C-alpha positions in Angstrom: -100.3 174.7 -50.3 -103.7 176.0 -49.5 -103.2 176.3 -45.8 -102.8 179.1 -43.2 -99.1 178.5 -42.8 -98.2 178.7 -46.4 -96.3 182.0 -46.2 -94.3 180.6 -43.2 -93.4 177.4 -45.2 -92.4 179.5 -48.2 -90.3 181.9 -46.1 -88.3 179.0 -44.6 -88.0 176.7 -47.6 -87.9 178.9 -50.7 -84.8 180.7 -52.0 -84.7 184.5 -51.6 -83.6 187.0 -54.2 -82.6 190.5 -53.0 -83.1 193.2 -55.7 -80.3 195.5 -56.9 -81.5 198.8 -55.3 -79.4 202.0 -55.4 -79.4 205.1 -53.4 -79.6 207.0 -56.7 -79.1 206.0 -60.3 -75.6 204.7 -60.7 -75.0 205.2 -56.9 -74.0 202.7 -54.1 -76.3 199.8 -53.4 -78.8 199.8 -50.6 -78.3 196.9 -48.2 -81.3 195.2 -46.4 -81.8 195.7 -42.7 -80.9 192.1 -41.9 -80.4 188.8 -43.8 -81.0 188.8 -47.5 -81.0 185.0 -47.7 -81.9 182.3 -45.0 -83.2 179.3 -46.9 -83.1 176.5 -44.3 -82.7 173.5 -46.5 -79.6 175.1 -48.0 -78.2 175.9 -44.6 -78.9 172.4 -43.2 -77.5 170.6 -46.2 -80.8 168.8 -47.2 -82.7 168.6 -50.5 -86.1 170.3 -50.7 -88.3 169.8 -53.8 -91.2 172.0 -54.7 -94.1 170.2 -56.4 -96.4 172.6 -58.3 -99.2 170.2 -59.3 -101.7 168.9 -56.9 -101.7 165.2 -55.9 -103.4 162.9 -53.5 -101.5 161.9 -50.4 -102.5 159.2 -47.9 -101.3 160.6 -44.7 -101.1 159.4 -41.1 -101.2 161.8 -38.2 -98.1 161.4 -35.9 -98.2 162.0 -32.2 -94.4 162.6 -32.1 -91.5 163.0 -34.5 -90.0 159.5 -35.2 -86.3 159.1 -35.0 -84.3 157.1 -37.5 -84.0 153.4 -36.6 -81.0 151.3 -37.5 -80.1 147.6 -37.3 -78.3 147.1 -33.9 -74.7 145.9 -34.0 -74.1 142.2 -33.2 -71.0 143.1 -31.1 -68.7 140.4 -32.5 -66.9 142.3 -35.2 -63.4 143.7 -34.7 -64.1 147.2 -35.9 -67.1 149.6 -36.3 -67.4 152.3 -38.9 -69.2 155.7 -38.5 -69.8 157.7 -41.7 -68.2 161.1 -41.8 -71.1 162.5 -43.8 -73.3 162.4 -40.8 -72.9 165.1 -38.1 -74.1 162.6 -35.4 -71.1 160.4 -36.1 -68.9 163.2 -34.7 -70.9 163.4 -31.5 -70.5 159.6 -30.9 -66.8 159.9 -31.6 -66.3 162.7 -29.1 -67.9 160.6 -26.4 -65.8 157.6 -27.3 -62.6 159.7 -27.2 -63.3 160.6 -23.6 -63.2 156.9 -22.9 -59.8 156.7 -24.8 -61.2 154.4 -27.5 -58.8 153.5 -30.4 -60.1 155.4 -33.4 -58.8 156.0 -36.9 -60.0 158.2 -39.8 -60.0 156.7 -43.3 -58.1 158.6 -46.1 -60.5 157.3 -48.7 -63.9 155.8 -49.2 -64.6 152.6 -47.2 -66.5 149.9 -49.1 -67.9 147.2 -46.8 -70.6 144.6 -46.8 -73.8 146.5 -47.7 -72.4 150.0 -46.9 -70.2 152.7 -48.3 -68.7 155.3 -46.1 -67.0 158.6 -47.3 -63.4 159.6 -46.8 -62.7 160.7 -43.3 -65.0 158.1 -41.8 -64.3 156.9 -38.3 -62.9 153.4 -37.7 -63.4 152.3 -34.1 -61.7 149.2 -32.5 -64.6 147.3 -31.1 -63.1 146.5 -27.7 -65.2 145.3 -24.7 -65.1 148.8 -23.3 -66.5 150.3 -26.5 -69.2 147.6 -26.7 -70.5 148.8 -23.3 -71.2 152.3 -24.4 -71.5 152.3 -28.2 -75.1 151.0 -28.5 -76.5 153.6 -26.1 -74.5 156.4 -27.9 -75.9 155.3 -31.3 -79.4 155.4 -29.8 -78.8 158.8 -28.2 -77.5 160.5 -31.3 -79.6 158.4 -33.8 -76.5 157.4 -35.7 -75.8 154.4 -37.8 -72.8 152.2 -37.5 -71.4 149.5 -39.7 -69.4 146.4 -38.9 -66.0 145.7 -40.4 -63.7 142.8 -39.7 -60.4 143.7 -41.4 -58.9 147.2 -41.9 -55.4 146.3 -42.9 -55.8 147.5 -46.5 -57.7 150.7 -45.7 -55.5 153.9 -45.8 -56.0 155.5 -42.4 -54.5 157.8 -39.8 -55.0 157.5 -36.0 -57.1 160.0 -34.1 -56.2 161.1 -30.6 -58.4 162.9 -28.1 -58.6 166.7 -28.8 -58.8 169.0 -25.8 -60.7 172.0 -27.1 -60.5 175.6 -25.9 -62.9 178.3 -27.0 -62.0 181.9 -26.6 -64.5 184.3 -25.0 -63.8 188.0 -24.9 -65.5 190.4 -22.5 -67.2 192.2 -25.4 -70.4 190.1 -25.5 -69.6 188.3 -28.7 -72.8 186.7 -30.0 -71.1 184.3 -32.4 -69.0 182.9 -29.5 -72.3 182.2 -27.7 -73.7 180.4 -30.7 -70.5 178.4 -31.0 -70.9 177.3 -27.3 -74.4 176.3 -28.1 -73.3 174.1 -31.1 -70.6 172.5 -28.9 -73.1 171.8 -26.1 -75.8 170.6 -28.5 -73.3 168.3 -30.3 -71.8 166.8 -27.1 -68.4 168.4 -27.7 -66.4 168.9 -24.5 -64.5 172.3 -24.4 -63.0 174.8 -22.0 -63.8 178.5 -22.1 -60.7 180.6 -22.3 -60.4 184.3 -21.2 -57.7 186.8 -21.7 -55.8 185.8 -18.6 -55.5 182.2 -19.8 -53.2 183.4 -22.6 -50.8 185.1 -20.1 -48.2 183.6 -17.9 -46.5 184.9 -14.7 -43.2 186.5 -14.1 -41.7 183.1 -13.3 -43.3 181.0 -16.1 -44.7 181.7 -19.6 -48.0 180.2 -20.5 -47.9 176.9 -22.4 -51.2 176.4 -24.2 -50.1 173.0 -25.5 -50.1 171.6 -21.9 -53.9 171.8 -21.8 -55.2 172.1 -25.3 -54.9 170.5 -28.7 -57.3 172.8 -30.6 -58.2 176.4 -29.8 -61.2 178.1 -31.5 -61.8 181.8 -32.1 -65.4 182.6 -33.1 -66.3 185.5 -35.4 -64.8 188.6 -33.8 -62.7 191.6 -34.9 -58.9 190.8 -34.6 -58.2 194.1 -32.8 -60.8 193.4 -30.1 -59.3 189.9 -29.6 -55.8 191.4 -29.1 -56.5 194.7 -27.4 -60.2 194.7 -26.4 -61.0 197.6 -28.7 -61.3 198.1 -32.5 -58.6 199.9 -34.3 -58.8 203.8 -34.3 -59.9 203.8 -37.9 -62.8 201.4 -37.3 -66.4 202.7 -37.8 -67.3 200.9 -34.6 -64.7 202.6 -32.5 -67.3 205.0 -31.0 -69.2 202.1 -29.4 -66.1 201.3 -27.3 -65.5 204.7 -25.8 -66.7 203.8 -22.2 -64.6 202.3 -19.4 -64.9 198.9 -17.9 -63.6 197.4 -14.6 -59.9 196.7 -15.0 -60.4 192.9 -15.0 -62.6 193.1 -18.1 -60.4 195.5 -20.1 -58.0 194.5 -22.8 -57.5 191.4 -24.9 -55.0 188.5 -25.1 -52.3 191.1 -25.8 -48.9 190.6 -27.5 -48.1 187.9 -24.9 -51.2 186.0 -25.9 -50.3 186.2 -29.6 -46.9 184.8 -28.9 -48.4 182.0 -26.9 -50.7 181.1 -29.8 -47.7 181.1 -32.2 -45.8 178.7 -29.9 -49.0 176.6 -29.6 -49.2 176.1 -33.4 -45.4 175.6 -33.7 -45.6 172.8 -31.2 -48.4 171.0 -33.1 -51.6 172.7 -32.0 -54.6 173.4 -34.1 -55.7 177.1 -34.3 -59.2 177.6 -35.7 -60.4 181.0 -36.7 -64.0 181.7 -37.9 -65.0 184.5 -40.2 -63.5 187.9 -39.1 -61.3 186.2 -36.4 -59.2 185.2 -39.4 -57.9 188.7 -39.2 -55.8 187.7 -36.2 -53.8 185.4 -38.5 -53.5 188.0 -41.2 -52.1 190.6 -38.8 -50.0 188.6 -36.4 -48.8 185.6 -38.4 -46.7 185.7 -41.6 -49.2 183.3 -43.2 -49.5 182.9 -47.0 -53.3 183.8 -46.7 -54.9 187.2 -46.9 -58.4 188.7 -47.1 -59.1 189.5 -50.8 -62.0 191.9 -49.7 -60.0 194.0 -47.3 -59.8 197.2 -49.5 -62.8 196.5 -51.8 -65.3 199.3 -51.9 -69.0 198.5 -51.2 -70.0 199.8 -54.6 -67.9 197.0 -56.1 -68.9 194.2 -53.8 -71.9 193.7 -51.5 -73.2 190.4 -50.1 -75.7 191.1 -47.3 -75.9 187.9 -45.3 -76.7 185.5 -48.1 -76.1 181.8 -49.0 -73.3 181.2 -51.5 -72.0 178.1 -53.3 -68.5 176.6 -52.6 -66.6 173.8 -54.1 -65.1 171.4 -51.5 -62.1 169.1 -51.6 -63.7 166.4 -49.5 -60.6 164.2 -49.6 -58.8 166.9 -47.4 -59.0 166.4 -43.6 -61.0 169.6 -43.1 -63.4 168.7 -46.0 -64.1 165.1 -44.8 -67.8 164.2 -45.0 -68.7 167.3 -47.1 -70.3 167.1 -50.6 -68.3 168.3 -53.5 -70.6 171.4 -53.6 -72.0 173.0 -50.5 -73.9 176.1 -49.4 -72.3 178.5 -46.9 -73.7 181.5 -45.0 -71.8 184.6 -46.0 -72.3 187.2 -43.3 -69.8 190.1 -43.3 -67.5 187.3 -44.4 -64.2 187.0 -46.2 -62.8 185.8 -49.5 -59.3 184.3 -48.9 -56.4 184.7 -51.3 -53.4 182.5 -51.0 -49.8 182.8 -52.2 -47.0 180.4 -52.7 -45.8 179.5 -49.1 -42.3 180.0 -48.0 -40.1 178.8 -45.1 -41.9 176.4 -42.8 -45.4 177.3 -44.1 -47.6 175.2 -46.4 -51.3 175.7 -47.3 -54.2 173.7 -48.8 -57.4 175.3 -50.1 -60.2 173.2 -48.8 -63.2 175.1 -50.1 -63.4 177.9 -52.8 -66.0 179.9 -54.6 -66.7 178.8 -58.2 -66.1 180.9 -61.3 -69.8 181.8 -61.7 -73.3 181.2 -60.4 -72.1 181.7 -56.8 -75.3 183.1 -55.3 -77.8 180.4 -54.0 -80.1 182.6 -52.0 -80.1 186.3 -51.1 -78.1 189.0 -52.9 -74.7 189.3 -54.4 -73.1 192.3 -56.1 -69.6 191.8 -57.6 -69.5 188.1 -58.1 -66.3 188.4 -60.0 -64.5 189.8 -56.9 -64.8 186.5 -55.0 -64.8 184.1 -58.0 -62.2 181.3 -57.5 -61.2 182.8 -54.1 -60.8 180.4 -51.2 -63.4 180.1 -48.4 -61.6 177.6 -46.2 -57.8 177.2 -46.0 -55.7 174.7 -44.0 -52.4 176.5 -43.4 -49.7 174.3 -42.0 -46.9 176.0 -39.9 -44.1 173.9 -38.4 -45.8 171.0 -36.5 -49.3 172.6 -36.3 -52.1 173.9 -38.4 -54.2 177.1 -38.7 -57.6 176.5 -40.0 -59.1 179.6 -41.6 -62.8 179.4 -42.1 -63.8 182.6 -43.9 -67.5 182.4 -43.1 -69.8 181.4 -40.2 -69.9 177.7 -40.6 -72.0 177.4 -37.4 -74.2 180.4 -38.2 -76.8 180.8 -35.4 -76.8 177.0 -35.0 -78.8 176.7 -38.3 -76.1 175.9 -40.8 -75.8 172.2 -40.0 -74.6 171.6 -43.5 -71.3 173.2 -42.8 -70.7 172.2 -39.2 -68.2 169.6 -40.4 -65.6 172.2 -41.4 -65.4 173.1 -37.7 -65.8 169.5 -36.4 -63.0 168.2 -38.7 -60.7 170.9 -37.4 -61.2 169.6 -33.9 -60.8 166.0 -35.0 -57.8 166.5 -37.2 -56.0 163.2 -37.7 -52.7 162.5 -35.9 -49.9 164.8 -36.9 -46.6 163.1 -37.0 
């Protein structure tokens, strides 16, 4: 790569390795100022090969970036399949759900004529209404669709429209802003929720299930979500010493927590990203905990790096994912689970392997998170709590792990 932008290409494409530096011999590790790993191919779930020997290439200069082209549908088949491995498939489905299309998700791989789609792929009934909009949607999102005539023998579950709510505190949460960006960029309809939306009146308690099917909390401290301030023992408490206008003070409060509990009990999907999982640890009696809660930094340090996880891609939250994936660990969690009791159940969707966890960046104390969970699907009564212990939508760069969040919003019908 004898070219002016060689360092730029290397910075984006190569893996980083942060050195083990100490404040003094045998002392605590020195963290970097910012990210230790940011390798874009890993974040975006694409393969990147480095060729070290020179070769001759016959190149053509392009005036614009070409989009993928696909064979158009004939419009006569009974059903259409969209592969769950492709992020664009989800964008098409969200648009079709707004039109009340009849859609299913496959429980296993679909093998059709000249195509093979992963578990969790979308099966759409090709009605005249769908035919009117599908071609333009496929062209807009550059998505491929496959024709299928008979689905009687395909294990599947129905998919209903999910009304999505996204919580926004008054504490300028950057990760919530990035989540909004991802939703907007992916064509996902949502409603922004503030503290008042979790509180009822003297005459009527709030019923979140009346308006929402899934509620998302982006990466944020659990105490801030509930009270608007960190706990008294938090190192960040000093940054919240000022006063704000009354309408911007506080959090969702105890009433909001109880409303969320009722929401899940009635069949809702609660999604917590990264440190927002702490709301579940503190306020729900779930069989999931943060294994890093009391671990000293001298024993474990992972300064915003990319780690490897193993994924159960036959589970609804893991649909469309490869069996091994790269996740962005940024002040993130390692989840430990226990045998559930009462009306709880839990399913580990993604977990850190036994060894060789680090893909790019730095990691001290690999054994601390080895075999710990990264994503857990906790079932409570009629609903589900999806705990994603890292930023799966990190700065709108980690396209390779968007599907953990998208699948939570498009959870198959719960009976």
